[in-house]
PyMOL CGO cylinders between C-alpha atoms (Angstrom):
from pymol import cmd
from pymol.cgo import CYLINDER

trace = [
    CYLINDER, 63.54, 181.51, 72.34, 59.96, 180.41, 72.73, 0.3, 1, 1, 1, 1, 1, 1,
    CYLINDER, 59.96, 180.41, 72.73, 59.69, 179.34, 76.35, 0.3, 1, 1, 1, 1, 1, 1,
    CYLINDER, 59.69, 179.34, 76.35, 56.51, 178.58, 78.20, 0.3, 1, 1, 1, 1, 1, 1,
    CYLINDER, 56.51, 178.58, 78.20, 56.70, 177.63, 81.87, 0.3, 1, 1, 1, 1, 1, 1,
    CYLINDER, 56.70, 177.63, 81.87, 52.93, 177.75, 82.38, 0.3, 1, 1, 1, 1, 1, 1,
    CYLINDER, 52.93, 177.75, 82.38, 52.10, 174.60, 80.39, 0.3, 1, 1, 1, 1, 1, 1,
    CYLINDER, 52.10, 174.60, 80.39, 49.99, 172.15, 82.35, 0.3, 1, 1, 1, 1, 1, 1,
    CYLINDER, 49.99, 172.15, 82.35, 51.66, 168.75, 82.58, 0.3, 1, 1, 1, 1, 1, 1,
    CYLINDER, 51.66, 168.75, 82.58, 48.66, 167.04, 84.10, 0.3, 1, 1, 1, 1, 1, 1,
    CYLINDER, 48.66, 167.04, 84.10, 46.20, 166.39, 81.30, 0.3, 1, 1, 1, 1, 1, 1,
    CYLINDER, 46.20, 166.39, 81.30, 43.86, 164.41, 83.54, 0.3, 1, 1, 1, 1, 1, 1,
    CYLINDER, 43.86, 164.41, 83.54, 45.22, 161.03, 82.48, 0.3, 1, 1, 1, 1, 1, 1,
    CYLINDER, 45.22, 161.03, 82.48, 47.02, 159.09, 85.18, 0.3, 1, 1, 1, 1, 1, 1,
    CYLINDER, 47.02, 159.09, 85.18, 50.17, 157.44, 83.94, 0.3, 1, 1, 1, 1, 1, 1,
    CYLINDER, 50.17, 157.44, 83.94, 51.41, 156.35, 87.33, 0.3, 1, 1, 1, 1, 1, 1,
    CYLINDER, 51.41, 156.35, 87.33, 52.64, 152.78, 87.37, 0.3, 1, 1, 1, 1, 1, 1,
    CYLINDER, 52.64, 152.78, 87.37, 53.30, 150.84, 90.58, 0.3, 1, 1, 1, 1, 1, 1,
    CYLINDER, 53.30, 150.84, 90.58, 56.96, 151.14, 91.47, 0.3, 1, 1, 1, 1, 1, 1,
    CYLINDER, 56.96, 151.14, 91.47, 57.50, 154.30, 89.41, 0.3, 1, 1, 1, 1, 1, 1,
    CYLINDER, 57.50, 154.30, 89.41, 58.41, 157.29, 91.51, 0.3, 1, 1, 1, 1, 1, 1,
    CYLINDER, 58.41, 157.29, 91.51, 58.68, 160.02, 88.86, 0.3, 1, 1, 1, 1, 1, 1,
    CYLINDER, 58.68, 160.02, 88.86, 54.89, 160.50, 88.86, 0.3, 1, 1, 1, 1, 1, 1,
    CYLINDER, 54.89, 160.50, 88.86, 55.06, 161.47, 92.55, 0.3, 1, 1, 1, 1, 1, 1,
    CYLINDER, 55.06, 161.47, 92.55, 58.18, 163.62, 92.34, 0.3, 1, 1, 1, 1, 1, 1,
    CYLINDER, 58.18, 163.62, 92.34, 58.20, 167.38, 92.81, 0.3, 1, 1, 1, 1, 1, 1,
    CYLINDER, 58.20, 167.38, 92.81, 58.47, 169.48, 89.67, 0.3, 1, 1, 1, 1, 1, 1,
    CYLINDER, 58.47, 169.48, 89.67, 61.42, 171.86, 89.79, 0.3, 1, 1, 1, 1, 1, 1,
    CYLINDER, 61.42, 171.86, 89.79, 61.11, 173.49, 86.36, 0.3, 1, 1, 1, 1, 1, 1,
    CYLINDER, 61.11, 173.49, 86.36, 59.20, 172.90, 83.12, 0.3, 1, 1, 1, 1, 1, 1,
    CYLINDER, 59.20, 172.90, 83.12, 59.39, 174.49, 79.68, 0.3, 1, 1, 1, 1, 1, 1,
    CYLINDER, 59.39, 174.49, 79.68, 58.87, 173.73, 76.02, 0.3, 1, 1, 1, 1, 1, 1,
    CYLINDER, 58.87, 173.73, 76.02, 60.74, 174.58, 72.86, 0.3, 1, 1, 1, 1, 1, 1,
    CYLINDER, 60.74, 174.58, 72.86, 60.03, 174.26, 69.16, 0.3, 1, 1, 1, 1, 1, 1,
    CYLINDER, 60.03, 174.26, 69.16, 63.03, 175.02, 66.93, 0.3, 1, 1, 1, 1, 1, 1,
    CYLINDER, 63.03, 175.02, 66.93, 61.02, 175.26, 63.69, 0.3, 1, 1, 1, 1, 1, 1,
    CYLINDER, 61.02, 175.26, 63.69, 58.49, 177.56, 65.35, 0.3, 1, 1, 1, 1, 1, 1,
    CYLINDER, 58.49, 177.56, 65.35, 61.19, 179.89, 66.62, 0.3, 1, 1, 1, 1, 1, 1,
    CYLINDER, 61.19, 179.89, 66.62, 62.63, 180.53, 63.18, 0.3, 1, 1, 1, 1, 1, 1,
    CYLINDER, 62.63, 180.53, 63.18, 59.99, 180.05, 60.46, 0.3, 1, 1, 1, 1, 1, 1,
    CYLINDER, 59.99, 180.05, 60.46, 62.27, 181.19, 57.63, 0.3, 1, 1, 1, 1, 1, 1,
    CYLINDER, 62.27, 181.19, 57.63, 64.83, 178.56, 58.52, 0.3, 1, 1, 1, 1, 1, 1,
    CYLINDER, 64.83, 178.56, 58.52, 62.06, 175.96, 58.85, 0.3, 1, 1, 1, 1, 1, 1,
    CYLINDER, 62.06, 175.96, 58.85, 60.94, 176.71, 55.29, 0.3, 1, 1, 1, 1, 1, 1,
    CYLINDER, 60.94, 176.71, 55.29, 64.49, 176.19, 54.03, 0.3, 1, 1, 1, 1, 1, 1,
    CYLINDER, 64.49, 176.19, 54.03, 64.82, 172.89, 55.91, 0.3, 1, 1, 1, 1, 1, 1,
    CYLINDER, 64.82, 172.89, 55.91, 61.46, 171.71, 54.57, 0.3, 1, 1, 1, 1, 1, 1,
    CYLINDER, 61.46, 171.71, 54.57, 62.55, 172.70, 51.05, 0.3, 1, 1, 1, 1, 1, 1,
    CYLINDER, 62.55, 172.70, 51.05, 65.72, 170.65, 51.52, 0.3, 1, 1, 1, 1, 1, 1,
    CYLINDER, 65.72, 170.65, 51.52, 63.65, 167.66, 52.66, 0.3, 1, 1, 1, 1, 1, 1,
    CYLINDER, 63.65, 167.66, 52.66, 61.63, 167.92, 49.43, 0.3, 1, 1, 1, 1, 1, 1,
    CYLINDER, 61.63, 167.92, 49.43, 64.47, 168.72, 47.01, 0.3, 1, 1, 1, 1, 1, 1,
    CYLINDER, 64.47, 168.72, 47.01, 66.91, 165.98, 48.03, 0.3, 1, 1, 1, 1, 1, 1,
    CYLINDER, 66.91, 165.98, 48.03, 64.43, 163.12, 47.43, 0.3, 1, 1, 1, 1, 1, 1,
    CYLINDER, 64.43, 163.12, 47.43, 63.39, 164.86, 44.19, 0.3, 1, 1, 1, 1, 1, 1,
    CYLINDER, 63.39, 164.86, 44.19, 67.05, 164.89, 43.11, 0.3, 1, 1, 1, 1, 1, 1,
    CYLINDER, 67.05, 164.89, 43.11, 67.35, 161.21, 44.03, 0.3, 1, 1, 1, 1, 1, 1,
    CYLINDER, 67.35, 161.21, 44.03, 64.31, 160.46, 41.87, 0.3, 1, 1, 1, 1, 1, 1,
    CYLINDER, 64.31, 160.46, 41.87, 65.77, 162.50, 39.01, 0.3, 1, 1, 1, 1, 1, 1,
    CYLINDER, 65.77, 162.50, 39.01, 69.12, 160.66, 39.25, 0.3, 1, 1, 1, 1, 1, 1,
    CYLINDER, 69.12, 160.66, 39.25, 67.87, 157.11, 39.76, 0.3, 1, 1, 1, 1, 1, 1,
    CYLINDER, 67.87, 157.11, 39.76, 64.22, 157.17, 38.69, 0.3, 1, 1, 1, 1, 1, 1,
    CYLINDER, 64.22, 157.17, 38.69, 63.33, 154.83, 41.55, 0.3, 1, 1, 1, 1, 1, 1,
    CYLINDER, 63.33, 154.83, 41.55, 60.27, 155.60, 43.67, 0.3, 1, 1, 1, 1, 1, 1,
    CYLINDER, 60.27, 155.60, 43.67, 61.44, 153.25, 46.44, 0.3, 1, 1, 1, 1, 1, 1,
    CYLINDER, 61.44, 153.25, 46.44, 64.76, 155.12, 46.88, 0.3, 1, 1, 1, 1, 1, 1,
    CYLINDER, 64.76, 155.12, 46.88, 62.91, 158.43, 46.73, 0.3, 1, 1, 1, 1, 1, 1,
    CYLINDER, 62.91, 158.43, 46.73, 60.48, 157.36, 49.44, 0.3, 1, 1, 1, 1, 1, 1,
    CYLINDER, 60.48, 157.36, 49.44, 63.29, 155.92, 51.54, 0.3, 1, 1, 1, 1, 1, 1,
    CYLINDER, 63.29, 155.92, 51.54, 65.26, 159.17, 51.31, 0.3, 1, 1, 1, 1, 1, 1,
    CYLINDER, 65.26, 159.17, 51.31, 62.19, 161.21, 52.29, 0.3, 1, 1, 1, 1, 1, 1,
    CYLINDER, 62.19, 161.21, 52.29, 61.49, 158.97, 55.30, 0.3, 1, 1, 1, 1, 1, 1,
    CYLINDER, 61.49, 158.97, 55.30, 65.13, 159.10, 56.44, 0.3, 1, 1, 1, 1, 1, 1,
    CYLINDER, 65.13, 159.10, 56.44, 65.17, 162.90, 56.25, 0.3, 1, 1, 1, 1, 1, 1,
    CYLINDER, 65.17, 162.90, 56.25, 61.87, 163.30, 58.04, 0.3, 1, 1, 1, 1, 1, 1,
    CYLINDER, 61.87, 163.30, 58.04, 62.83, 160.92, 60.85, 0.3, 1, 1, 1, 1, 1, 1,
    CYLINDER, 62.83, 160.92, 60.85, 66.26, 162.48, 61.32, 0.3, 1, 1, 1, 1, 1, 1,
    CYLINDER, 66.26, 162.48, 61.32, 64.79, 165.99, 61.44, 0.3, 1, 1, 1, 1, 1, 1,
    CYLINDER, 64.79, 165.99, 61.44, 61.70, 165.20, 63.51, 0.3, 1, 1, 1, 1, 1, 1,
    CYLINDER, 61.70, 165.20, 63.51, 63.20, 166.77, 66.64, 0.3, 1, 1, 1, 1, 1, 1,
    CYLINDER, 63.20, 166.77, 66.64, 63.42, 170.03, 64.70, 0.3, 1, 1, 1, 1, 1, 1,
    CYLINDER, 63.42, 170.03, 64.70, 59.83, 170.05, 63.45, 0.3, 1, 1, 1, 1, 1, 1,
    CYLINDER, 59.83, 170.05, 63.45, 57.96, 168.97, 66.60, 0.3, 1, 1, 1, 1, 1, 1,
    CYLINDER, 57.96, 168.97, 66.60, 57.74, 170.73, 69.98, 0.3, 1, 1, 1, 1, 1, 1,
    CYLINDER, 57.74, 170.73, 69.98, 59.61, 169.26, 72.93, 0.3, 1, 1, 1, 1, 1, 1,
    CYLINDER, 59.61, 169.26, 72.93, 58.44, 169.59, 76.52, 0.3, 1, 1, 1, 1, 1, 1,
    CYLINDER, 58.44, 169.59, 76.52, 61.12, 169.32, 79.19, 0.3, 1, 1, 1, 1, 1, 1,
    CYLINDER, 61.12, 169.32, 79.19, 60.38, 168.78, 82.85, 0.3, 1, 1, 1, 1, 1, 1,
    CYLINDER, 60.38, 168.78, 82.85, 62.98, 168.70, 85.64, 0.3, 1, 1, 1, 1, 1, 1,
    CYLINDER, 62.98, 168.70, 85.64, 61.84, 166.99, 88.83, 0.3, 1, 1, 1, 1, 1, 1,
    CYLINDER, 61.84, 166.99, 88.83, 63.44, 165.90, 92.07, 0.3, 1, 1, 1, 1, 1, 1,
    CYLINDER, 63.44, 165.90, 92.07, 63.69, 162.37, 90.60, 0.3, 1, 1, 1, 1, 1, 1,
    CYLINDER, 63.69, 162.37, 90.60, 65.04, 163.13, 87.11, 0.3, 1, 1, 1, 1, 1, 1,
    CYLINDER, 65.04, 163.13, 87.11, 64.42, 164.70, 83.73, 0.3, 1, 1, 1, 1, 1, 1,
    CYLINDER, 64.42, 164.70, 83.73, 61.46, 164.03, 81.45, 0.3, 1, 1, 1, 1, 1, 1,
    CYLINDER, 61.46, 164.03, 81.45, 61.28, 164.92, 77.76, 0.3, 1, 1, 1, 1, 1, 1,
    CYLINDER, 61.28, 164.92, 77.76, 58.05, 164.61, 75.77, 0.3, 1, 1, 1, 1, 1, 1,
    CYLINDER, 58.05, 164.61, 75.77, 57.49, 164.74, 72.05, 0.3, 1, 1, 1, 1, 1, 1,
    CYLINDER, 57.49, 164.74, 72.05, 54.46, 163.60, 70.09, 0.3, 1, 1, 1, 1, 1, 1,
    CYLINDER, 54.46, 163.60, 70.09, 55.89, 160.08, 69.62, 0.3, 1, 1, 1, 1, 1, 1,
    CYLINDER, 55.89, 160.08, 69.62, 56.59, 159.43, 73.29, 0.3, 1, 1, 1, 1, 1, 1,
    CYLINDER, 56.59, 159.43, 73.29, 58.01, 160.27, 76.65, 0.3, 1, 1, 1, 1, 1, 1,
    CYLINDER, 58.01, 160.27, 76.65, 61.52, 159.71, 77.95, 0.3, 1, 1, 1, 1, 1, 1,
    CYLINDER, 61.52, 159.71, 77.95, 62.29, 159.79, 81.66, 0.3, 1, 1, 1, 1, 1, 1,
    CYLINDER, 62.29, 159.79, 81.66, 65.81, 159.41, 83.02, 0.3, 1, 1, 1, 1, 1, 1,
    CYLINDER, 65.81, 159.41, 83.02, 66.61, 159.53, 86.75, 0.3, 1, 1, 1, 1, 1, 1,
    CYLINDER, 66.61, 159.53, 86.75, 69.38, 161.82, 87.98, 0.3, 1, 1, 1, 1, 1, 1,
    CYLINDER, 69.38, 161.82, 87.98, 71.31, 158.78, 89.24, 0.3, 1, 1, 1, 1, 1, 1,
    CYLINDER, 71.31, 158.78, 89.24, 72.13, 157.83, 85.62, 0.3, 1, 1, 1, 1, 1, 1,
    CYLINDER, 72.13, 157.83, 85.62, 74.09, 161.02, 85.01, 0.3, 1, 1, 1, 1, 1, 1,
    CYLINDER, 74.09, 161.02, 85.01, 77.66, 161.68, 86.14, 0.3, 1, 1, 1, 1, 1, 1,
    CYLINDER, 77.66, 161.68, 86.14, 78.24, 165.15, 84.69, 0.3, 1, 1, 1, 1, 1, 1,
    CYLINDER, 78.24, 165.15, 84.69, 76.74, 167.84, 82.49, 0.3, 1, 1, 1, 1, 1, 1,
    CYLINDER, 76.74, 167.84, 82.49, 78.03, 170.19, 79.82, 0.3, 1, 1, 1, 1, 1, 1,
    CYLINDER, 78.03, 170.19, 79.82, 76.58, 173.54, 78.80, 0.3, 1, 1, 1, 1, 1, 1,
    CYLINDER, 76.58, 173.54, 78.80, 76.97, 175.74, 75.77, 0.3, 1, 1, 1, 1, 1, 1,
    CYLINDER, 76.97, 175.74, 75.77, 75.15, 178.94, 74.90, 0.3, 1, 1, 1, 1, 1, 1,
    CYLINDER, 75.15, 178.94, 74.90, 71.81, 177.35, 73.98, 0.3, 1, 1, 1, 1, 1, 1,
    CYLINDER, 71.81, 177.35, 73.98, 71.89, 173.68, 75.10, 0.3, 1, 1, 1, 1, 1, 1,
    CYLINDER, 71.89, 173.68, 75.10, 72.92, 171.41, 77.93, 0.3, 1, 1, 1, 1, 1, 1,
    CYLINDER, 72.92, 171.41, 77.93, 73.97, 167.78, 77.70, 0.3, 1, 1, 1, 1, 1, 1,
    CYLINDER, 73.97, 167.78, 77.70, 73.58, 165.29, 80.52, 0.3, 1, 1, 1, 1, 1, 1,
    CYLINDER, 73.58, 165.29, 80.52, 76.29, 162.65, 80.32, 0.3, 1, 1, 1, 1, 1, 1,
    CYLINDER, 76.29, 162.65, 80.32, 76.33, 159.14, 81.77, 0.3, 1, 1, 1, 1, 1, 1,
    CYLINDER, 76.33, 159.14, 81.77, 80.13, 158.91, 81.96, 0.3, 1, 1, 1, 1, 1, 1,
    CYLINDER, 80.13, 158.91, 81.96, 82.26, 160.89, 84.41, 0.3, 1, 1, 1, 1, 1, 1,
    CYLINDER, 82.26, 160.89, 84.41, 84.83, 161.81, 81.72, 0.3, 1, 1, 1, 1, 1, 1,
    CYLINDER, 84.83, 161.81, 81.72, 84.38, 163.09, 78.18, 0.3, 1, 1, 1, 1, 1, 1,
    CYLINDER, 84.38, 163.09, 78.18, 83.79, 160.30, 75.73, 0.3, 1, 1, 1, 1, 1, 1,
    CYLINDER, 83.79, 160.30, 75.73, 82.73, 159.81, 72.14, 0.3, 1, 1, 1, 1, 1, 1,
    CYLINDER, 82.73, 159.81, 72.14, 79.79, 157.87, 73.55, 0.3, 1, 1, 1, 1, 1, 1,
    CYLINDER, 79.79, 157.87, 73.55, 78.31, 160.99, 75.19, 0.3, 1, 1, 1, 1, 1, 1,
    CYLINDER, 78.31, 160.99, 75.19, 76.23, 161.86, 72.13, 0.3, 1, 1, 1, 1, 1, 1,
    CYLINDER, 76.23, 161.86, 72.13, 74.67, 158.38, 72.11, 0.3, 1, 1, 1, 1, 1, 1,
    CYLINDER, 74.67, 158.38, 72.11, 74.27, 157.71, 75.83, 0.3, 1, 1, 1, 1, 1, 1,
    CYLINDER, 74.27, 157.71, 75.83, 73.58, 161.22, 77.07, 0.3, 1, 1, 1, 1, 1, 1,
    CYLINDER, 73.58, 161.22, 77.07, 70.61, 163.54, 76.78, 0.3, 1, 1, 1, 1, 1, 1,
    CYLINDER, 70.61, 163.54, 76.78, 70.62, 166.90, 74.96, 0.3, 1, 1, 1, 1, 1, 1,
    CYLINDER, 70.62, 166.90, 74.96, 68.07, 169.62, 75.68, 0.3, 1, 1, 1, 1, 1, 1,
    CYLINDER, 68.07, 169.62, 75.68, 67.67, 173.31, 74.96, 0.3, 1, 1, 1, 1, 1, 1,
    CYLINDER, 67.67, 173.31, 74.96, 67.79, 175.90, 77.71, 0.3, 1, 1, 1, 1, 1, 1,
    CYLINDER, 67.79, 175.90, 77.71, 64.64, 177.88, 78.59, 0.3, 1, 1, 1, 1, 1, 1,
    CYLINDER, 64.64, 177.88, 78.59, 64.71, 181.65, 79.02, 0.3, 1, 1, 1, 1, 1, 1,
    CYLINDER, 64.71, 181.65, 79.02, 65.97, 181.18, 82.59, 0.3, 1, 1, 1, 1, 1, 1,
    CYLINDER, 65.97, 181.18, 82.59, 69.26, 179.42, 81.81, 0.3, 1, 1, 1, 1, 1, 1,
    CYLINDER, 69.26, 179.42, 81.81, 70.70, 179.99, 85.28, 0.3, 1, 1, 1, 1, 1, 1,
    CYLINDER, 70.70, 179.99, 85.28, 67.82, 178.17, 86.98, 0.3, 1, 1, 1, 1, 1, 1,
    CYLINDER, 67.82, 178.17, 86.98, 68.55, 175.04, 84.95, 0.3, 1, 1, 1, 1, 1, 1,
    CYLINDER, 68.55, 175.04, 84.95, 72.27, 175.21, 85.73, 0.3, 1, 1, 1, 1, 1, 1,
    CYLINDER, 72.27, 175.21, 85.73, 71.48, 175.58, 89.44, 0.3, 1, 1, 1, 1, 1, 1,
    CYLINDER, 71.48, 175.58, 89.44, 69.20, 172.50, 89.33, 0.3, 1, 1, 1, 1, 1, 1,
    CYLINDER, 69.20, 172.50, 89.33, 71.82, 170.48, 87.45, 0.3, 1, 1, 1, 1, 1, 1,
    CYLINDER, 71.82, 170.48, 87.45, 74.49, 171.43, 89.99, 0.3, 1, 1, 1, 1, 1, 1,
    CYLINDER, 74.49, 171.43, 89.99, 72.25, 170.26, 92.83, 0.3, 1, 1, 1, 1, 1, 1,
    CYLINDER, 72.25, 170.26, 92.83, 70.92, 167.07, 91.24, 0.3, 1, 1, 1, 1, 1, 1,
    CYLINDER, 70.92, 167.07, 91.24, 73.84, 165.49, 89.40, 0.3, 1, 1, 1, 1, 1, 1,
    CYLINDER, 73.84, 165.49, 89.40, 76.29, 163.56, 91.52, 0.3, 1, 1, 1, 1, 1, 1,
    CYLINDER, 76.29, 163.56, 91.52, 79.55, 164.82, 90.00, 0.3, 1, 1, 1, 1, 1, 1,
    CYLINDER, 79.55, 164.82, 90.00, 82.91, 163.32, 91.05, 0.3, 1, 1, 1, 1, 1, 1,
    CYLINDER, 82.91, 163.32, 91.05, 83.59, 166.40, 93.20, 0.3, 1, 1, 1, 1, 1, 1,
    CYLINDER, 83.59, 166.40, 93.20, 80.39, 165.79, 95.21, 0.3, 1, 1, 1, 1, 1, 1,
    CYLINDER, 80.39, 165.79, 95.21, 81.00, 162.06, 95.89, 0.3, 1, 1, 1, 1, 1, 1,
]
cmd.load_cgo(trace, "trace")
């Protein structure tokens, strides 16, 4: 896994807004990951798929609009795979940055977390639900998986801790 904990998060541009506390919070851990960069051979196959499926649609229907629509749908749905993601855990919450924007969610929104071998999911509901994939947040572990689990245990107000 390509993990970099030395990335500077302060690029000299102040994004602090009155009433927003995440800009003043203490950073607990930061890392980045880039799935396509970690496995270039797989990235080539995925890119080939993104090209071949719209080409097949054009061959079947002969419609440039449908071909373009298929290409856009594939690219948008696979964007998280092709662009790097920066994850930052702070005392206030979790921040995820990609080239199209920044998402910050405070710890108070999450009721539990789930971990597998490579990812963790922060869930807004205290019990498992089909809505978890839509309301929660999924991120990849850095090289130091145990540090993230320790932070999640301390920051998320699980039912046992209430």
